[in-house]
C-alpha positions as CSV (number, residue, x, y, z in Angstrom):
1,M,7.9,-15.7,3.5
2,S,9.6,-12.8,5.3
3,K,12.9,-11.4,3.9
4,N,16.0,-12.6,5.7
5,L,17.9,-9.3,5.3
6,S,20.5,-7.9,7.6
7,L,19.6,-4.7,9.5
8,T,23.3,-3.7,9.3
9,E,23.4,-3.2,5.6
10,K,26.2,-0.9,4.4
11,I,25.6,2.9,4.0
12,K,26.5,3.9,0.5
13,K,28.7,6.8,-0.5
14,E,25.7,8.6,-1.9
15,D,23.7,8.5,1.3
16,F,23.6,11.5,3.5
17,I,22.4,13.0,6.8
18,L,19.9,15.9,6.4
19,S,19.3,18.4,9.1
20,S,15.6,19.5,9.6
21,E,16.5,22.7,7.8
22,V,18.0,21.0,4.8
23,L,15.0,18.5,4.7
24,N,12.6,21.5,4.7
25,S,14.6,23.0,1.8
26,L,14.3,19.8,-0.2
27,L,10.6,19.7,0.5
28,Q,10.2,23.3,-0.6
29,Y,12.0,22.6,-3.8
30,L,9.8,19.6,-4.5
31,I,6.6,21.7,-3.8
32,N,7.9,24.3,-6.2
33,E,8.9,21.9,-9.0
34,Y,6.4,19.0,-8.7
35,K,3.0,18.0,-7.4
36,L,3.9,16.7,-4.0
37,Y,1.6,14.4,-2.1
38,A,2.3,13.5,1.5
39,P,0.6,12.6,4.8
40,V,-1.0,15.7,6.2
41,K,-1.4,16.8,9.8
42,S,-4.7,16.5,11.6
43,E,-6.1,14.3,8.8
44,A,-5.3,10.6,8.3
45,K,-4.7,10.8,4.5
46,F,-2.3,11.6,1.7
47,A,-3.0,14.9,0.0
48,K,-1.4,17.5,-2.2
49,V,0.6,19.9,-0.1
50,D,1.6,23.5,-0.8
51,N,3.4,24.2,2.4
52,V,6.1,22.2,4.2
53,N,4.3,22.7,7.6
54,E,1.3,20.7,6.3
55,I,3.4,17.5,6.2
56,D,3.1,15.0,9.1
57,L,6.4,13.2,9.5
58,N,5.2,11.3,12.6
59,Y,2.1,9.6,11.3
60,V,1.4,5.9,11.8
61,S,-1.1,5.2,9.1
62,T,-3.6,6.9,6.7
63,I,-7.2,5.7,6.0
64,L,-6.6,5.2,2.3
65,P,-3.3,3.9,1.0
66,P,-1.2,5.9,-1.5
67,K,-2.2,3.4,-4.2
68,K,-5.1,5.8,-4.9
69,Y,-2.8,7.9,-7.0
70,F,-2.2,4.9,-9.4
71,L,-5.5,3.2,-9.1
72,P,-8.1,5.9,-8.2
73,P,-11.3,5.0,-6.4
74,I,-13.3,6.3,-9.4
75,E,-11.6,6.7,-12.8
76,T,-12.9,7.6,-16.3
77,I,-11.4,5.2,-18.8
78,M,-13.4,6.1,-21.8
79,N,-15.9,8.8,-23.1
80,I,-18.4,7.9,-25.8
81,Q,-20.2,10.7,-27.7
82,M,-23.1,9.7,-29.9
83,R,-23.3,11.5,-33.3
84,G,-26.3,9.6,-34.6
85,F,-28.2,6.3,-34.2
86,Y,-25.2,4.3,-35.4
87,S,-22.5,6.9,-35.3
88,Y,-20.3,7.6,-32.2
89,V,-16.9,8.9,-31.3
90,V,-14.8,7.2,-28.6
91,K,-12.3,9.3,-26.6
92,E,-9.8,8.2,-24.0
93,P,-9.0,10.6,-21.1
94,E,-6.2,13.0,-21.6
95,V,-2.9,11.8,-20.2
96,N,-1.4,14.1,-17.5
97,E,2.3,14.5,-18.3
98,E,3.1,16.0,-14.9
99,R,5.4,14.0,-12.7
100,I,4.3,13.7,-9.1
101,I,6.2,12.8,-5.9
102,L,4.8,10.6,-3.2
103,F,6.5,11.7,0.0
104,G,6.5,9.8,3.4
105,V,5.4,6.4,2.1
106,H,5.8,3.8,4.9
107,P,7.4,0.4,4.2
108,C,4.1,-1.5,4.3
109,D,2.6,0.8,1.6
110,L,5.8,0.7,-0.4
111,N,5.6,-3.1,-0.5
112,A,2.0,-2.9,-1.4
113,I,2.9,-0.7,-4.4
114,R,5.6,-3.2,-5.3
115,L,2.9,-6.0,-5.3
116,L,0.5,-3.9,-7.4
117,D,3.4,-3.2,-9.8
118,K,3.9,-7.0,-10.2
119,I,0.2,-7.4,-11.1
120,L,-0.7,-4.2,-13.0
121,N,2.6,-3.1,-14.4
122,K,4.2,-6.4,-15.3
123,T,2.2,-9.6,-15.3
124,Y,-1.0,-8.0,-16.7
125,P,0.0,-4.5,-17.8
126,D,-2.7,-2.0,-17.1
127,L,-2.3,1.2,-19.3
128,Y,-4.1,3.5,-16.9
129,Y,-2.1,2.3,-13.9
130,S,1.2,2.3,-15.7
131,R,0.9,5.8,-17.1
132,K,0.6,7.2,-13.6
133,R,3.0,4.9,-11.9
134,D,5.8,5.5,-14.3
135,K,5.7,9.2,-13.8
136,T,5.9,8.9,-10.0
137,I,8.9,9.4,-7.7
138,I,8.6,7.7,-4.3
139,I,10.3,9.1,-1.2
140,A,9.7,6.5,1.5
141,L,9.9,7.1,5.2
142,N,10.9,4.4,7.7
143,C,8.5,4.1,10.6
144,S,9.3,5.8,13.8
145,A,6.2,4.6,15.6
146,V,3.6,1.8,15.4
147,D,0.2,1.1,17.0
148,E,-1.6,-2.0,18.2
149,Y,-2.9,-2.8,14.7
150,C,0.4,-3.0,12.9
151,F,1.7,-6.5,12.0
152,C,4.1,-5.8,9.1
153,T,6.9,-7.9,10.7
154,T,4.8,-11.1,10.2
155,F,5.6,-10.9,6.5
156,G,8.8,-9.0,6.6
157,R,7.2,-5.9,5.0
158,G,8.3,-3.4,7.6
159,P,9.0,-1.4,9.7
160,H,12.1,-0.8,7.6
161,A,12.2,-0.5,3.8
162,Y,14.7,-2.5,1.8
163,E,13.6,-1.9,-1.8
164,G,11.1,-0.2,-4.1
165,Y,12.0,3.4,-3.2
166,D,13.7,6.2,-5.1
167,L,14.8,7.9,-1.9
168,L,14.4,6.7,1.7
169,L,14.4,8.7,4.9
170,T,15.0,7.5,8.5
171,K,14.5,9.8,11.4
172,L,17.5,9.8,13.7
173,K,18.8,12.0,16.6
174,E,21.2,13.8,14.2
175,G,18.6,14.5,11.6
176,Y,17.3,12.3,8.8
177,L,19.4,9.6,7.1
178,L,18.8,9.9,3.3
179,E,19.4,6.7,1.3
180,V,19.3,6.7,-2.5
181,G,17.5,3.8,-4.1
182,S,17.4,4.6,-7.8
183,K,18.6,6.7,-10.6
184,K,15.5,8.9,-10.3
185,G,16.3,9.5,-6.7
186,R,20.0,10.3,-7.4
187,E,19.0,12.8,-10.1
188,L,16.4,14.4,-7.8
189,I,19.1,15.2,-5.2
190,K,21.4,16.5,-7.9
191,Y,18.9,18.9,-9.4
192,S,17.7,20.1,-6.0
193,R,21.3,21.5,-5.4
194,L,21.3,20.5,-1.8
195,T,24.4,20.4,0.3
196,P,23.8,17.5,2.7
197,S,26.4,16.4,5.2
198,P,28.6,13.6,4.0
199,L,29.0,10.6,6.3
200,T,32.4,9.9,7.8
201,R,33.4,6.3,8.6
202,T,32.7,6.9,12.3
203,M,29.3,8.5,11.5
204,K,28.3,5.5,9.3
205,C,28.8,3.1,12.2
206,K,26.9,5.4,14.6
207,V,24.0,5.8,12.1
208,M,23.7,2.1,11.5
209,K,23.7,1.3,15.2
210,E,21.0,3.9,15.9
211,K,19.0,2.7,12.9
212,T,19.2,-0.9,14.0
213,K,18.1,0.1,17.5
214,I,15.0,1.9,16.2
215,I,14.0,-1.0,14.0
216,T,14.5,-3.6,16.8
217,K,12.4,-1.5,19.2
218,L,9.5,-1.3,16.8
219,E,9.7,-5.0,16.0
220,E,9.6,-5.7,19.7
221,K,6.4,-3.7,20.0
222,M,4.8,-5.8,17.3
223,R,6.0,-9.1,18.7
224,K,2.6,-10.0,20.1
225,K,0.9,-9.0,16.8
226,R,2.3,-11.8,14.7
227,I,0.8,-14.8,12.9
228,P,2.6,-17.9,14.2
229,N,4.1,-20.4,11.8
230,V,3.7,-17.9,8.9
231,E,6.2,-19.9,6.8
232,T,3.6,-22.7,6.5
233,I,0.4,-20.6,6.7
234,T,-0.5,-21.2,3.0
235,E,-0.5,-25.0,3.4
236,F,-2.2,-24.8,6.8
237,L,-5.1,-22.8,5.4
238,M,-5.6,-25.2,2.5
239,E,-5.9,-28.0,5.0
240,N,-8.3,-26.1,7.2
241,Y,-10.7,-24.6,4.7
242,G,-13.7,-26.3,6.4
243,H,-12.8,-25.1,9.9
244,D,-15.8,-24.3,12.1
245,L,-14.3,-21.1,13.3
246,W,-14.8,-19.4,10.0
247,K,-18.5,-19.4,10.5
248,S,-18.4,-17.8,13.9
249,I,-16.0,-15.1,12.7
250,S,-18.1,-14.3,9.7
251,E,-21.2,-13.8,11.9
252,R,-19.7,-10.6,13.2
253,C,-19.0,-9.3,9.6
254,L,-21.3,-6.6,8.2
255,S,-20.2,-7.2,4.6
256,C,-19.7,-3.5,4.2
257,G,-16.4,-3.9,2.3
258,V,-14.4,-1.3,4.3
259,C,-11.5,-3.8,4.7
260,N,-11.2,-4.0,0.9
261,I,-11.5,-0.3,0.4
262,V,-8.7,0.6,2.8
263,C,-6.5,-2.3,1.8
264,P,-3.3,-1.3,0.0
265,T,-3.1,-4.5,-2.1
266,C,-6.7,-4.9,-3.2
267,Y,-7.1,-4.2,-6.9
268,C,-10.6,-5.4,-7.9
269,F,-12.8,-3.0,-9.7
270,D,-16.2,-2.8,-11.4
271,V,-16.8,-1.0,-14.7
272,I,-20.0,1.1,-15.1
273,D,-21.4,3.4,-17.8
274,K,-22.7,6.7,-16.7
275,I,-25.1,8.2,-19.2
276,G,-25.4,11.9,-19.5
277,S,-28.7,13.7,-19.1
278,N,-28.8,14.4,-22.9
279,I,-28.4,10.6,-23.5
280,K,-25.7,11.4,-26.1
281,E,-22.7,11.2,-23.9
282,I,-21.4,8.2,-21.9
283,D,-18.6,8.1,-19.4
284,R,-17.2,4.6,-18.9
285,K,-15.7,4.5,-15.4
286,R,-14.0,1.9,-13.2
287,I,-14.6,2.0,-9.5
288,W,-13.1,0.1,-6.6
289,D,-15.1,-3.1,-5.8
290,S,-15.2,-5.4,-2.8
291,C,-15.3,-9.2,-2.6
292,L,-17.2,-8.8,0.8
293,I,-20.2,-7.2,-0.9
294,P,-23.0,-9.8,-1.6
295,D,-23.3,-9.2,-5.3
296,F,-19.6,-9.2,-6.1
297,A,-19.6,-12.8,-7.3
298,E,-23.0,-12.6,-8.9
299,I,-23.2,-13.6,-12.6
300,A,-25.9,-14.0,-15.2
301,N,-29.3,-15.4,-14.2
302,G,-28.6,-14.4,-10.6
303,E,-26.2,-17.2,-9.8
304,N,-23.7,-16.3,-7.1
305,F,-20.4,-18.1,-6.4
306,R,-20.3,-16.8,-2.8
307,R,-23.8,-16.0,-1.7
308,D,-23.2,-16.5,2.0
309,R,-21.1,-14.2,4.2
310,E,-18.8,-16.9,5.5
311,S,-17.6,-17.8,2.0
312,R,-17.0,-14.1,1.2
313,L,-15.0,-13.4,4.4
314,K,-13.0,-16.7,3.9
315,H,-12.3,-15.8,0.3
316,R,-10.8,-12.5,1.3
317,I,-8.4,-14.1,3.8
318,Y,-7.6,-17.0,1.4
319,H,-7.0,-14.7,-1.5
320,K,-4.4,-12.8,0.4
321,L,-2.6,-15.7,2.0
322,V,-3.2,-18.6,-0.4
323,Y,-4.3,-17.7,-3.9
324,F,-2.0,-14.7,-4.2
325,F,0.9,-16.8,-3.1
326,E,0.0,-19.5,-5.7
327,Q,0.0,-16.8,-8.5
328,Y,2.9,-14.5,-7.5
329,G,5.1,-16.5,-5.1
330,E,4.4,-14.3,-2.1
331,V,1.5,-13.4,0.1
332,G,-0.8,-10.4,-0.7
333,C,-0.8,-8.9,2.7
334,V,1.7,-6.3,4.0
335,G,0.5,-6.1,7.6
336,C,-0.5,-2.4,7.6
337,G,-3.4,-3.1,10.0
338,R,-5.9,-0.9,8.1
339,C,-8.5,-3.7,7.9
340,I,-8.5,-3.9,11.7
341,R,-8.3,-0.1,12.4
342,W,-11.3,0.8,10.2
343,C,-13.5,-2.3,10.6
344,M,-16.7,-1.2,12.4
345,K,-16.8,-4.6,14.2
346,R,-13.1,-4.7,14.8
347,I,-12.7,-8.1,13.2
348,D,-9.0,-8.9,13.4
349,P,-7.7,-11.4,10.8
350,V,-4.5,-11.9,12.8
351,E,-6.4,-13.0,15.9
352,A,-8.8,-15.1,13.8
353,L,-5.9,-16.9,12.2
354,K,-4.3,-17.5,15.7
355,E,-7.6,-19.1,16.8
356,V,-7.7,-21.3,13.8
357,I,-4.1,-22.3,14.2
358,K,-4.7,-23.2,17.9
359,T,-7.4,-25.7,17.1
360,P,-6.6,-27.2,13.6
361,A,-9.4,-29.2,12.2
362,L,-8.6,-30.7,8.8
363,G,-11.4,-30.4,6.4
């Protein structure tokens, strides 16, 4: 399931080395010309920045993933204004024509956006998602650090980005390697009127060696945090659906849904109608939903497909690693580790899967 890509891919002619000063000049240009959203210092989140000094280039993870800019936690999709008992006017929200830039997106989140694009921008096009996604330029940032919760190497979703970015930065001793990944990225550099340092043949070799060394070091740190036999995990889970360990793991779960909310690839939502105090105006909103919450699978007459906690927790894991693979040909997890970092009971799906794999019980 992981990508078998060489770490020593060639540096292209249009790739550059940026000094810290030139990078700051680029960021200042982006702040002046666009709405720039980036990881901010002292807060584990992406936010709009108005000053270069607010940006945190050394962060490991944020609480909420950058998908929130394409699929907001709460979003008005329709406004209904009553004009009489049988008369009403329906209005869609105004479309914001401004282009935004997401800066500093790590490879795991970049891959999560790619997966969401496959679902919401291609297979089942979602107008609200597409409008925002198509106006966004992504400047990715390769990881320079990981923590004990990161397991992106399991699925080949990091710590280095190979696709899905418009521009990609890698922190090196000499500055930042800037790689161009799309026409939008190429044009952005052109219009910014920067004068980055061209790479000589000797410099290219040096850069690739340093880049490979950084990636290898990070991968080594995550070696223990890997799901074994991941190439056959889908088949294994299907054979072990009735494993006794699922029950003991689920007994620790609070069914709070935090793991869904912080997950960069979860896309389930509910639709609610919020009625105004004058009872003449209704806002139809969609809000993030969680398959861990007891009433998620409840239907008419109170029936519930997954009433017990074990079936809900198991569904979350199976959706990511089995059902998603069956639908889209790849797993729905990018190994960002948020579901472990922010779980109040520190339930670790990686360790849970390791336990199940150690003692397979077909059923």
